N, C-alpha and C positions, 0 to 999 in steps of 0.2 A: 586425467584427473590431475597428476602432475606437471603437466603441460599448462592447466589452470591454474596450479598453484604459483608458476612459474610467471604467470601472466598477471595474478594479486600482484605479486610482488612488483612488477613491474608501476604498476597503479600506483604504490604508495608511495612510490618517487613523484608522481605530480603535485606539482604544486598546489594545489587547489585540493590538496586531499588533505583533509582532517589527517592532525598530529596528534598521537594518542600522549598522552600523560607516563605512561609506562608501557615500555616495550619488555614483555617476558621472554627470556631466551631460553629453551629448552634442545638442549644435545642427546642426543638418541642413538641409538644403535643394535637392533633386532630384540625389541623390547614393546613388541606391540600390545599387548594385555596392559603393562605397566603405565606404557605413555599414555594410553586413554584416561586412566586413572588421572595420571596427571595433568591434563587440559581439561579435565573435567574440575576439577579444584580449583584452576583458575576461570572456567567460563562462571563458576558458582559465588565467586568474587560479589563483596557486598560495593564495591567501587568499577565501574565498567570500562574505564575509560582507557582501553589500555588494547595493546598487538601483542599476539603470542608468533615469535619466529622459531617455528620445530627447524634445528640442525641436525641430518640425516646425516648420519656418521658412514655414508655407505651400506646402507641395511639389507640385506635380502630380504628381510618382511617385507610383506603389503601395507606402508606405510599408505599410499593414497586412500585405501580401500576405509583405513581407520580415520583419517579427515574428514574425507567424502561424509562419512556416518557423522561424523560431529556436525555438519552442516553450518559453520559461523564464519562470516567476512573474514573477523579480525586474526585466523589463522591462515599463519603464511609457511611455507617448506622452502628450506633452501638446500642444496644435496651439494653430499661431498662424493667425489665419482671415486676416490678410493676413500679407506680408514685413514684418518688423521688423529684419532686421541679427545680427550674430552677439550683440552687445552685448546687447540686449533676449534673446534667445534663452537664453543663458548667465544672465542676471539671472532668467529664468519659473524656469528650470532650479536657482535657488539656493532661489527660495522653495517649490518645491515639495519641495527635499531634507528628509530626514529622520535624517540620520546625522549621528555626529559630525564628520566630516570630509566635506571636496566637493571631490572629482577632475574635473578637465575632460578632454576627448578629443574632439578635432575629427573630424568624418565620416569625412575622410581620411585621418588618421594610424592608428595604431596600439600598444598594450602590448606591450615584452615580458611572460611571464609573473610575473614576479617584482614585477613594479612596485609594486603596492599593496603585498605584504606586505613589501618593504623599507622604504617610505616613511611607510606608518600606526607603523613601529618606530620610526622616524628623528622623527617629529612627538610624538609622545607620550614619548620622552625629557625632555621638558620643556615646562612646561606654557606659557612665555613665547612660543614658538616659535608665531607666525599661519600661516605658508606654508614650505610645502619645494618644490625643485623637482630635480628627477633633469639626469641627462646625456641625450643624443638622438643619432640616428643620422639623419642629412640624408641621404635617399634621391632618386635619380630616377625617379619614375613609371613612365615609360615600359623603364626597362633594368635596372631593380630594383638598379644600381650604388650605393652608399655613397658620397656626394659630399663628406661631414664628419661629422668625429666632435667632437662640442661636447659639452665638459666641464668642469664648474662650478669651482671652484678655492677653497676656504674660504680661503684666506688675504686674499684680495682685500678692500677695505675696500667693501662693497657699498652702502653709503649714499652715497660717492664716483663708485663706477664705473657703477650704474645712473643717475643722472643721464646720463652721455653716452653708453652704448652700453645697449640692451637686452640684458644678459648671461642674462638670466633663459630668453627665448628663447621658446618656442611655451607655451601654456595647457597642451597635452597632457602635458606634462610637469610639472604644476603640481598641490598638495594644500591647502587652506584649510584650516582649523579655523571648523567650521560657527558657533561663536560671536562669530567675528571680522570678518562681514559686518554694515555697519549702513548707514544712507540715504548716508552717505560713501564706502563702500568698498565700491562696486559698480562695474559695468563702466559706459561714457559708452558710452550708447547713438547716441549723436550722431555716433562714429567708425567707420570702417568701416577704415583701416587706424591702428596703434601701438595699439588699444586696451586689448592684453595690457597692453604698455609702461608705458601710462597709468595701469591697474587695478595691478600692480609696484610702482609709485611712491607709491599710495597708502595699499597695505600698508604700505611701509617706514617711511611716516610713524607709523603706529599699532603697531607691534609688531613680533617677529624675522622675519627669514628664514634659512631653511638650506638648507641643498644637501646633493645624494648626487651623486657624480662619474661612480658609473655610468652609460653611456646605458641607460635601460629604456624610451626611445620610439624609433618609428620616425617618423621627422616625413616627408612625401613633400613631392616638388617638382613641380608641374605646370601649365601656363597657365590653368589655372580656378580658381587663389585670386585671392580677393576682394584681396589685398594689392598683387597685378599690375598694377591700375589706376591709371597719372598719378596722378587727381586725388585718388584717394582715401590715395594716398601722401604726397603731398605736403601733404593737408591733416593728417593723423596726424602728421606729423615737427612740421608749424609749432604743433599743439597742443601737442607737447612741449616744444617749443623756449619757450612762454610759458610751460609750467609750470618749467620751468627756470630763467628769467630771473627770477622769484617770487621759489624759495627761493635763487636765488647772487645774484641783482644782474644788472645788462646792461654786466658789466666783467669779466668772467670767460673764463676762457680754454676753459670747457666751453661756454660759450655759442658761440664761434668756431668749434668744432667741429662744435655743429648747423648752423650757416651752412655750415661744410665737408662737409658729410654729405647736405644739402637740395642743393647745387650738385651733388656728384655724382650725386644720385640723376636731377635735371632733365636733367645729361649722357644717362642711360644709356635718358630715356626720349624725348632726339631735342631736349630744350626746351633750345637752346645760351644763349640767350639769359638766363633764369633762373639757371640754370647758373652763368655767369659773373658776375651780377650776385651772387647769395650765394657764389661764390670771393672775390670779392672782398670782400666783406663780411667775410668771413670771414679774411680779412689783417691788416684795421683791428683785429683781435683776438690773433692769430697770428701775427704777419713771419717768424717764424724757421721755420714747418711747408713745408718745400720741395717736400712732398706739392704744396700746395696751386697752385704756380707751377706744376707739374705738368702738372695739370687746367684750369687757366688756359689753359696753351697749348693743351688740347686742346679745350677748348672751340672756340678758332680754326676748325679744322678740322670740314669735314663730319660728320653724326652716324654715319655708318656707318663710316668711319674709327676714330672715337674706338671703337665696339662692338669693333670689331677689336682695337685698342690694350688695350679693357678685358682683353678675351679672354683675349689672349695673355699680361697682365698675372697674370689669374687662372690660369691653367695654372703658370704659373713659382712659385707657391706652392705650399706643401705640403698635398700631397690630402688629408690626414689633419691638422687643426690642433685643438689647445687654444683654447677662448675665452680669451682676450685684452683688448686694446684698448687705447686711447692713453695711458693713464696708469700702466702698469704695476701693481702691487701695492699701492698706495699704503702 
């Protein structure tokens, strides 16, 4: 089966072959059940002018069996001989993509049926748009319960907000004009967390980003996400902080906000020492931010107590929220 898929991949280079409008890139590693769900959500799109490039990051699962069962000639497999990570897998997919546009889908997420049709219509309205993204449903993998609805707001100053928060969110919501990629605008293969945010900051420096408020993605939350690993999370956020400092300098309030976020993350993972250090540093930028003091006090108690307090605080918040952020509408 894998040999047949490799032959198919060679055939798509034939100049007489149909060039699809959209190349859908799905990086995967050892998630055959979730991958099948993701691919079926693409095959169920109201727009069918696409190819699906599954980038296997050295899985030990039998992907060939899954893809063979789907029996669709638009699915192509590219395989890494050794595990290289999500950023490298997306870059590999980009390199093999033939479509005018490239859409990304994580193997543990899925799309609503009109996602591609609506997004292509949006990005083709203006040749200056390099990337579009949609709203998304955040869903608990086990229960299927909707945890949050993220809906982007066209009124925000994205160039300001994206420096503070990853308001774009999951790559599963993103579509990029193929001509927009370059040696500079690609995924950073050294990052296992925040690589999506890092990529969006690169895109923002080179062109327009548009958004679609409607949620068209189901983004699943579960324990197997790479971004749930503490060392990856902290490394990713520190990399973003360095980029923000490069753009706005080391005295801007947004820099203080990043130290606040890193402090919160450290506390969530039980690293009170790092959490206190980052929160104190954040106060030097924004002494007026009251929540800094609350979290600093929380850092003085044990991590289990902190997590209980944080859990209660999350329950107090609205169950369904529109993504906003610390700096309003700019």
